[in-house]
Backbone as a chain_set.jsonl record, in Angstrom:
{"seq": "MKKFTQRLKKPVLFSFCLFFLTALTMPADEDAGFIQDTLNRYYDSGVDGANLKRFEISVSDNGFCKYKKFYKNGKTELFSFNLLRLKEMAYYGNNLAGQLYLFTRNDDVIVQTHNDRKGDIDSMATEMVIPIRQIEAEQLNALAGQFRHFTQRLAGKPE", "coords": {"N": [[304.169, 115.441, 233.714], [302.406, 114.65, 231.853], [303.76, 115.402, 229.373], [305.732, 113.522, 229.468], [304.268, 110.987, 229.068], [303.338, 111.444, 226.619], [305.686, 111.507, 225.131], [306.452, 108.916, 225.554], [304.663, 107.419, 224.069], [305.061, 107.325, 221.322], [307.602, 105.775, 220.987], [306.609, 103.355, 222.056], [304.485, 102.673, 220.555], [305.725, 102.483, 218.09], [307.304, 100.352, 218.706], [305.441, 98.227, 219.092], [304.457, 98.027, 216.406], [306.649, 97.27, 215.026], [306.981, 94.711, 216.24], [304.715, 93.338, 215.398], [305.114, 93.433, 212.61], [307.244, 91.806, 212.274], [306.27, 89.447, 213.377], [304.542, 88.837, 211.37], [306.082, 87.903, 209.289], [307.225, 85.654, 210.33], [305.966, 83.117, 210.293], [306.615, 81.977, 207.775], [309.321, 81.38, 208.051], [309.139, 79.373, 209.992], [307.514, 77.494, 208.652], [309.293, 76.708, 206.678], [311.447, 75.708, 208.243], [310.187, 73.689, 209.657], [309.755, 71.937, 207.623], [312.212, 71.378, 206.527], [313.409, 70.249, 208.98], [311.815, 68.011, 209.281], [312.311, 66.577, 207.071], [315.074, 66.026, 207.165], [315.191, 64.47, 209.772], [313.826, 62.294, 209.223], [315.224, 61.08, 207.121], [316.376, 58.501, 205.148], [319.372, 57.326, 205.327], [320.654, 54.875, 204.812], [319.757, 53.89, 202.234], [321.626, 54.433, 200.242], [323.647, 53.113, 201.084], [326.848, 52.09, 202.255], [328.384, 53.821, 200.797], [327.644, 56.483, 200.844], [328.708, 59.546, 202.242], [327.667, 61.879, 203.477], [324.713, 63.894, 203.777], [322.707, 66.679, 202.722], [319.834, 68.37, 203.326], [317.902, 71.183, 202.726], [315.792, 74.062, 203.089], [315.026, 76.937, 202.007], [313.866, 80.321, 203.297], [312.712, 81.67, 201.182], [311.72, 79.562, 199.788], [313.355, 77.875, 198.214], [314.29, 74.474, 197.67], [316.851, 72.28, 198.486], [318.716, 69.228, 197.809], [321.353, 67.445, 198.682], [323.812, 65.092, 197.945], [326.612, 63.688, 199.234], [329.225, 61.511, 198.213], [331.613, 58.966, 199.142], [333.572, 58.398, 197.393], [333.995, 61.057, 196.359], [332.128, 62.027, 194.636], [329.317, 64.112, 193.879], [325.86, 64.873, 193.984], [323.165, 67.079, 193.188], [319.944, 68.072, 193.888], [317.593, 70.533, 193.298], [314.916, 72.771, 193.613], [312.326, 75.192, 193.108], [309.764, 75.787, 195.571], [307.555, 76.886, 194.781], [307.005, 75.679, 192.325], [305.993, 73.226, 192.787], [303.896, 70.532, 192.479], [302.756, 68.232, 193.48], [302.925, 66.049, 196.351], [304.06, 62.734, 197.131], [304.067, 59.543, 198.761], [305.644, 56.541, 198.727], [305.669, 53.607, 200.006], [305.894, 52.031, 203.347], [305.442, 52.487, 206.853], [307.974, 51.824, 207.897], [309.904, 52.206, 205.874], [310.407, 53.887, 202.74], [309.833, 56.165, 199.943], [309.788, 59.514, 199.282], [308.34, 61.514, 197.135], [308.373, 64.446, 195.389], [306.742, 65.973, 193.269], [307.039, 68.254, 190.405], [305.735, 70.843, 188.328], [306.568, 71.01, 185.663], [309.696, 70.244, 183.838], [311.324, 71.1, 186.41], [313.152, 70.518, 188.385], [316.393, 70.796, 189.114], [319.041, 69.087, 188.384], [322.349, 68.071, 189.186], [325.41, 66.513, 188.636], [328.656, 66.057, 190.148], [332.218, 65.334, 189.764], [332.052, 62.799, 188.868], [332.51, 59.647, 187.399], [331.557, 59.176, 185.063], [331.288, 61.617, 183.881], [330.598, 65.183, 184.525], [327.335, 66.084, 184.854], [324.49, 67.953, 184.072], [321.166, 68.361, 184.359], [317.511, 68.325, 184.01], [314.625, 67.514, 185.932], [311.377, 66.026, 186.677], [310.731, 65.347, 189.072], [311.848, 65.217, 192.77], [313.299, 62.748, 194.461], [313.211, 61.554, 197.786], [314.619, 59.293, 200.158], [312.938, 57.785, 202.807], [312.626, 56.983, 206.28], [311.092, 55.145, 208.931], [308.581, 56.69, 209.359], [305.323, 57.877, 210.38], [301.979, 57.957, 209.409], [300.77, 60.393, 210.41], [302.783, 62.235, 210.659], [303.497, 62.445, 207.908], [301.173, 63.603, 206.858], [301.251, 66.032, 208.261], [303.563, 67.036, 207.091], [302.778, 67.297, 204.452], [300.801, 69.142, 204.711], [302.262, 71.347, 205.72], [303.873, 71.841, 203.492], [301.79, 72.522, 201.652], [300.656, 74.759, 203.031], [302.955, 76.582, 202.998], [303.627, 76.795, 200.383], [301.382, 78.139, 199.567], [301.615, 80.64, 200.878], [304.026, 81.454, 199.818], [303.082, 81.987, 197.229], [301.252, 84.023, 197.61], [298.743, 83.469, 198.011], [295.635, 83.5, 199.995], [294.957, 81.685, 202.968]], "CA": [[303.933, 114.059, 233.524], [301.547, 114.573, 230.494], [304.706, 115.337, 228.307], [306.38, 112.234, 229.52], [303.503, 109.819, 228.496], [303.24, 111.787, 225.134], [306.864, 111.096, 224.498], [306.498, 107.523, 225.604], [303.697, 106.807, 223.204], [305.77, 107.13, 220.0], [308.356, 104.622, 220.98], [305.803, 102.147, 222.276], [303.697, 102.436, 219.376], [306.814, 101.935, 217.096], [307.749, 98.917, 219.19], [304.278, 97.372, 218.727], [304.397, 98.035, 214.898], [307.908, 96.468, 214.695], [306.732, 93.406, 216.675], [303.596, 92.843, 214.539], [305.694, 93.132, 211.211], [308.046, 90.501, 212.437], [305.407, 88.318, 213.623], [303.883, 88.386, 210.081], [306.972, 87.254, 208.456], [307.727, 84.517, 211.007], [305.357, 81.767, 209.877], [307.38, 81.388, 206.527], [310.54, 80.767, 208.634], [308.636, 78.274, 210.66], [307.271, 76.563, 207.622], [310.517, 76.209, 205.997], [312.232, 75.127, 209.243], [309.498, 72.541, 209.977], [309.79, 71.045, 206.42], [313.679, 70.877, 206.675], [313.765, 69.471, 210.16], [311.048, 66.72, 209.137], [312.905, 65.779, 205.997], [316.368, 65.6, 207.955], [314.948, 63.702, 210.913], [313.327, 61.035, 208.727], [315.948, 60.636, 206.015], [317.077, 57.102, 205.196], [320.788, 57.238, 204.653], [320.973, 53.446, 204.425], [319.422, 53.491, 200.973], [322.782, 54.568, 199.326], [324.687, 52.191, 201.627], [328.129, 52.775, 202.795], [329.005, 54.83, 199.756], [327.124, 57.938, 201.115], [329.475, 60.23, 203.296], [326.719, 62.641, 204.096], [323.786, 64.607, 202.808], [322.213, 67.953, 203.129], [318.609, 68.811, 202.838], [317.768, 72.644, 203.143], [314.64, 74.725, 202.582], [315.086, 78.555, 202.428], [312.57, 81.089, 203.386], [312.037, 81.996, 199.837], [311.019, 78.529, 199.023], [314.224, 77.018, 197.434], [314.571, 73.254, 198.364], [317.952, 71.709, 197.905], [318.983, 67.903, 198.414], [322.604, 67.213, 198.055], [324.355, 63.787, 198.667], [328.103, 63.503, 199.068], [329.768, 60.187, 198.372], [333.042, 58.722, 199.654], [334.447, 58.597, 196.165], [334.107, 62.399, 195.927], [331.013, 62.375, 193.683], [328.219, 64.846, 194.617], [324.731, 64.837, 193.338], [322.443, 68.009, 193.742], [318.847, 68.187, 193.34], [317.101, 71.623, 193.632], [313.831, 73.441, 192.779], [311.612, 76.243, 193.948], [308.724, 75.066, 196.085], [306.295, 77.408, 193.949], [306.819, 74.823, 191.238], [305.622, 72.003, 193.523], [302.739, 70.212, 192.04], [301.974, 67.283, 194.521], [303.808, 65.184, 197.219], [303.575, 61.379, 197.221], [304.867, 58.829, 199.476], [305.485, 55.173, 198.44], [306.285, 52.714, 200.979], [305.272, 51.775, 204.583], [306.003, 53.228, 208.04], [309.39, 51.596, 208.165], [310.778, 52.794, 204.818], [309.776, 54.41, 201.668], [310.33, 57.269, 199.257], [308.898, 60.641, 199.314], [308.285, 62.071, 195.73], [308.082, 65.841, 195.177], [306.442, 66.329, 191.842], [306.764, 69.707, 190.048], [304.768, 70.969, 187.051], [307.373, 70.697, 184.517], [311.072, 69.88, 184.343], [311.742, 72.226, 187.241], [314.111, 70.115, 189.235], [317.662, 70.941, 188.628], [319.886, 67.886, 188.752], [323.694, 68.206, 188.837], [326.493, 65.701, 189.456], [330.052, 66.655, 190.035], [333.227, 64.369, 190.179], [331.32, 61.444, 188.427], [333.345, 58.838, 186.511], [330.811, 59.265, 183.518], [331.378, 63.019, 183.621], [329.656, 66.027, 185.204], [325.934, 66.096, 184.241], [323.523, 68.994, 184.376], [319.933, 68.02, 183.635], [316.313, 68.711, 184.588], [313.734, 66.443, 185.999], [310.072, 66.513, 187.095], [310.523, 64.978, 190.58], [312.706, 64.948, 193.592], [313.008, 61.62, 195.449], [314.085, 61.594, 199.053], [314.308, 58.103, 200.915], [312.377, 58.086, 204.099], [312.47, 55.797, 207.093], [310.313, 55.123, 210.226], [307.606, 57.856, 209.6], [304.118, 57.61, 210.619], [300.952, 58.799, 208.53], [300.425, 61.675, 210.872], [303.95, 63.039, 210.135], [303.349, 62.665, 206.493], [300.006, 64.474, 206.742], [301.656, 67.239, 208.593], [304.53, 67.524, 206.261], [302.066, 67.601, 203.303], [300.057, 70.373, 205.194], [303.246, 72.313, 205.667], [304.321, 72.124, 201.918], [300.646, 73.234, 201.127], [300.701, 76.168, 203.592], [304.175, 77.155, 202.676], [303.438, 77.231, 198.929], [300.339, 79.271, 199.344], [302.099, 81.66, 201.462], [304.887, 82.012, 198.876], [302.339, 82.581, 195.99], [300.502, 85.105, 198.131], [297.311, 83.357, 198.306], [294.915, 83.375, 201.307], [294.884, 80.242, 203.335]], "C": [[303.281, 113.813, 232.218], [302.822, 114.608, 229.316], [305.446, 114.088, 228.32], [305.695, 111.07, 228.76], [303.515, 110.114, 227.045], [304.477, 111.22, 224.449], [307.004, 109.608, 224.527], [305.719, 106.91, 224.656], [304.299, 106.447, 221.946], [306.553, 105.907, 219.936], [307.746, 103.334, 221.25], [305.035, 101.679, 221.272], [304.619, 101.939, 218.288], [307.141, 100.53, 217.485], [306.579, 97.843, 218.896], [304.314, 96.997, 217.343], [305.372, 97.123, 214.434], [307.497, 94.993, 215.081], [305.727, 92.697, 215.746], [304.205, 92.741, 213.166], [306.487, 92.074, 211.276], [307.391, 89.327, 212.632], [304.801, 87.792, 212.275], [304.804, 87.625, 209.278], [307.463, 85.933, 209.11], [307.296, 83.151, 210.663], [306.22, 81.079, 208.574], [308.666, 80.669, 206.98], [310.133, 79.525, 209.306], [308.291, 77.24, 209.66], [308.362, 75.841, 207.053], [311.525, 75.241, 207.022], [311.517, 73.727, 209.453], [309.788, 71.446, 208.841], [311.331, 70.474, 206.332], [313.904, 69.926, 207.736], [313.122, 68.067, 209.877], [311.966, 65.952, 208.161], [314.33, 65.23, 206.642], [316.124, 64.505, 209.022], [314.62, 62.2, 210.422], [314.051, 60.526, 207.552], [316.583, 59.379, 206.169], [318.368, 57.107, 204.415], [321.113, 55.855, 204.204], [320.521, 53.027, 202.914], [320.681, 53.661, 200.016], [323.997, 53.757, 199.89], [325.826, 52.767, 202.253], [328.872, 53.663, 201.948], [328.772, 56.288, 200.112], [327.993, 58.454, 202.446], [328.486, 60.896, 204.061], [325.777, 63.258, 203.14], [323.38, 65.822, 203.421], [320.926, 68.136, 202.502], [318.26, 70.276, 203.348], [316.611, 73.088, 202.456], [314.773, 76.143, 203.002], [313.798, 79.186, 202.601], [311.944, 81.455, 202.196], [311.618, 80.844, 198.977], [311.957, 77.611, 198.167], [314.644, 75.734, 198.218], [315.786, 72.733, 197.612], [318.257, 70.378, 198.726], [320.313, 67.62, 197.908], [323.281, 65.958, 198.818], [326.025, 63.972, 198.189], [328.378, 62.06, 199.187], [331.112, 60.153, 198.79], [334.014, 58.77, 198.509], [334.639, 59.972, 195.665], [333.037, 63.011, 195.104], [329.891, 63.017, 194.52], [327.033, 64.855, 193.704], [323.766, 65.995, 194.063], [321.111, 67.962, 193.093], [318.231, 69.502, 193.818], [315.86, 72.155, 192.917], [313.275, 74.427, 193.707], [310.172, 75.617, 194.314], [307.211, 75.725, 195.306], [306.019, 76.517, 192.881], [306.267, 73.537, 191.602], [304.287, 71.839, 193.006], [301.936, 69.258, 192.989], [303.2, 66.578, 195.161], [303.101, 63.855, 197.184], [304.512, 60.492, 197.857], [304.51, 57.36, 199.104], [306.312, 54.324, 199.422], [305.408, 52.473, 202.376], [305.874, 52.571, 205.661], [307.409, 52.915, 208.401], [310.323, 52.112, 207.122], [309.954, 52.986, 203.597], [310.445, 55.497, 201.0], [309.324, 58.357, 199.009], [309.298, 61.266, 197.968], [307.806, 63.389, 195.818], [307.925, 66.136, 193.779], [306.498, 67.695, 191.545], [305.914, 69.72, 188.726], [305.425, 70.617, 185.995], [308.745, 70.166, 184.871], [311.646, 71.062, 185.237], [312.664, 71.943, 188.128], [315.373, 70.121, 188.59], [318.541, 69.849, 189.237], [321.455, 68.144, 188.3], [324.478, 67.15, 189.437], [327.843, 66.294, 189.102], [331.006, 65.48, 190.413], [332.782, 62.904, 189.798], [332.3, 60.875, 187.524], [332.807, 59.165, 185.079], [330.845, 60.763, 183.249], [330.286, 63.884, 184.432], [328.423, 66.214, 184.25], [325.088, 67.103, 184.808], [322.172, 68.586, 183.659], [318.679, 68.639, 184.414], [315.509, 67.497, 184.781], [312.292, 66.966, 186.512], [309.814, 66.002, 188.535], [311.807, 64.925, 191.42], [312.399, 63.791, 194.525], [313.87, 61.553, 196.678], [313.595, 60.282, 199.902], [314.064, 58.478, 202.383], [312.353, 56.84, 205.017], [311.692, 56.117, 208.401], [309.429, 56.398, 210.395], [306.225, 57.278, 209.582], [303.052, 58.546, 209.533], [300.777, 60.269, 208.949], [301.66, 62.685, 210.591], [304.023, 63.351, 208.738], [302.293, 63.628, 206.198], [300.572, 65.836, 207.088], [302.705, 67.845, 207.821], [303.592, 67.977, 204.992], [301.333, 68.946, 203.646], [301.063, 71.518, 205.19], [303.794, 72.728, 204.308], [303.049, 73.009, 201.412], [300.748, 74.763, 201.687], [301.941, 77.036, 203.268], [304.141, 77.609, 201.048], [302.472, 78.315, 198.631], [300.748, 80.483, 199.793], [303.194, 82.179, 200.452], [304.18, 82.674, 197.596], [301.402, 83.779, 196.378], [298.959, 84.974, 198.267], [296.733, 83.1, 199.702], [294.924, 81.872, 201.569], [293.633, 79.596, 203.479]], "O": [[303.593, 112.834, 231.539], [302.762, 113.793, 228.395], [305.791, 113.585, 227.25], [306.301, 110.319, 227.995], [303.678, 109.193, 226.245], [304.407, 110.577, 223.402], [307.616, 109.044, 223.62], [306.067, 105.771, 224.342], [304.09, 105.327, 221.48], [306.347, 105.058, 219.069], [308.222, 102.299, 220.785], [304.872, 100.478, 221.057], [304.251, 100.985, 217.602], [307.236, 99.635, 216.645], [306.848, 96.71, 218.498], [304.221, 95.813, 217.018], [305.106, 96.276, 213.581], [307.68, 94.107, 214.246], [305.936, 91.542, 215.375], [303.724, 91.83, 212.492], [306.478, 91.317, 210.305], [307.801, 88.265, 212.164], [304.587, 86.599, 212.058], [304.359, 86.71, 208.585], [308.1, 85.149, 208.406], [308.047, 82.176, 210.707], [306.419, 79.871, 208.451], [309.064, 79.619, 206.474], [310.885, 78.563, 209.144], [308.768, 76.115, 209.811], [308.409, 74.617, 206.941], [312.193, 74.28, 206.643], [312.194, 72.7, 209.424], [310.017, 70.267, 209.109], [311.584, 69.292, 206.101], [314.513, 68.88, 207.514], [313.746, 67.047, 210.17], [312.339, 64.808, 208.423], [314.601, 64.031, 206.578], [316.97, 63.613, 209.085], [314.994, 61.172, 210.987], [313.563, 59.567, 206.954], [317.265, 59.123, 207.162], [318.475, 56.945, 203.199], [321.843, 55.709, 203.223], [320.883, 51.95, 202.439], [320.695, 52.972, 198.996], [325.098, 53.708, 199.342], [325.763, 53.887, 202.758], [329.901, 54.215, 202.339], [329.542, 57.183, 199.763], [327.952, 57.85, 203.518], [328.361, 60.594, 205.248], [325.935, 63.204, 201.92], [323.674, 66.032, 204.597], [320.827, 68.082, 201.276], [318.397, 70.439, 204.561], [316.345, 72.628, 201.345], [314.651, 76.501, 204.174], [312.761, 78.705, 202.144], [310.719, 81.561, 202.141], [311.254, 80.943, 197.805], [311.478, 76.703, 197.488], [315.263, 75.839, 199.277], [315.836, 72.709, 196.382], [318.132, 70.302, 199.948], [320.443, 67.547, 196.686], [323.294, 65.837, 200.043], [326.473, 64.301, 197.091], [327.882, 61.396, 200.098], [331.778, 61.188, 198.821], [335.17, 59.155, 198.68], [335.341, 60.162, 194.672], [332.967, 64.218, 194.871], [329.559, 62.592, 195.626], [327.322, 64.841, 192.508], [323.564, 65.947, 195.276], [321.047, 67.829, 191.871], [318.389, 69.601, 195.035], [315.763, 72.001, 191.699], [313.638, 74.53, 194.879], [309.508, 75.022, 193.465], [306.108, 75.18, 195.287], [304.869, 76.494, 192.442], [306.066, 72.731, 190.693], [303.51, 72.794, 193.019], [300.744, 69.41, 193.253], [304.298, 66.527, 194.607], [301.875, 63.743, 197.199], [305.707, 60.599, 197.581], [303.349, 56.951, 199.136], [307.533, 54.433, 199.536], [304.215, 52.776, 202.361], [306.808, 53.322, 205.379], [308.019, 53.67, 209.158], [311.464, 52.439, 207.447], [308.923, 52.338, 203.417], [311.569, 55.819, 201.387], [308.188, 58.133, 198.59], [310.478, 61.51, 197.719], [306.716, 63.509, 196.377], [308.886, 66.526, 193.116], [306.015, 68.445, 192.393], [305.495, 68.697, 188.183], [304.849, 69.817, 185.259], [308.986, 69.705, 185.987], [312.392, 71.902, 184.734], [313.14, 72.881, 188.767], [315.501, 69.489, 187.541], [318.723, 69.752, 190.45], [321.717, 68.397, 187.124], [324.304, 66.847, 190.617], [328.119, 66.876, 188.053], [330.655, 64.694, 191.293], [333.185, 61.938, 190.446], [332.955, 61.669, 186.85], [333.537, 59.38, 184.112], [330.312, 61.082, 182.186], [329.271, 63.376, 184.909], [328.539, 66.459, 183.049], [324.953, 67.126, 186.032], [322.141, 68.499, 182.431], [318.862, 69.393, 185.37], [315.597, 66.544, 184.006], [312.085, 68.161, 186.727], [308.748, 66.244, 189.101], [312.842, 64.603, 190.836], [311.419, 63.805, 195.27], [315.098, 61.501, 196.607], [312.43, 60.169, 200.285], [314.755, 59.255, 203.044], [312.077, 55.742, 204.534], [311.68, 57.255, 208.87], [309.508, 57.088, 211.412], [305.955, 56.311, 208.869], [303.365, 59.613, 209.003], [300.66, 61.197, 208.149], [301.438, 63.865, 210.32], [304.543, 64.397, 208.351], [302.49, 64.461, 205.313], [300.406, 66.759, 206.29], [302.821, 69.07, 207.824], [303.767, 69.125, 204.581], [301.316, 69.818, 202.779], [300.735, 72.593, 204.688], [304.126, 73.892, 204.083], [303.24, 74.079, 200.834], [300.888, 75.754, 200.97], [301.804, 78.259, 203.311], [304.607, 78.672, 200.636], [302.593, 79.177, 197.761], [300.323, 81.474, 199.2], [303.224, 83.397, 200.279], [304.608, 83.684, 197.036], [300.847, 84.439, 195.5], [298.14, 85.858, 198.516], [297.417, 82.478, 200.514], [294.906, 80.999, 200.701], [293.585, 78.404, 203.782]]}, "num_chains": 1, "name": "protein.A"}
């Protein structure tokens, strides 16, 4: 019986170590998921009117934030930046509708347009603007907290 318990110790210890290592990496996934879900849930597609076919907002585990708009005429607009470059978040509007500004330190937001009548444009900007609808102050505060928590985790700073 003693040999059996000694042989059992190694796999059990390995399982605990594996569990704790995965538990340490999970909050980054949860932060990115919370930010992405919140932005998608409160997105105001009515701002672009009937011209907007669909949109995509994604936040990766390594902190890359993308906002892509697809229009019915085939035009696409892409805004993207790394959340490590996030300077501050601001919301202008009320609880019915407004705009969420994600400001970066410099010209860190990549702006690309494709299939535009004026031509394809690649440029840089200092902010990403996302139209938001029907959001309460508590959700905005929670979103700001998640942005802060996620960027600190990406930068390796203690919380």
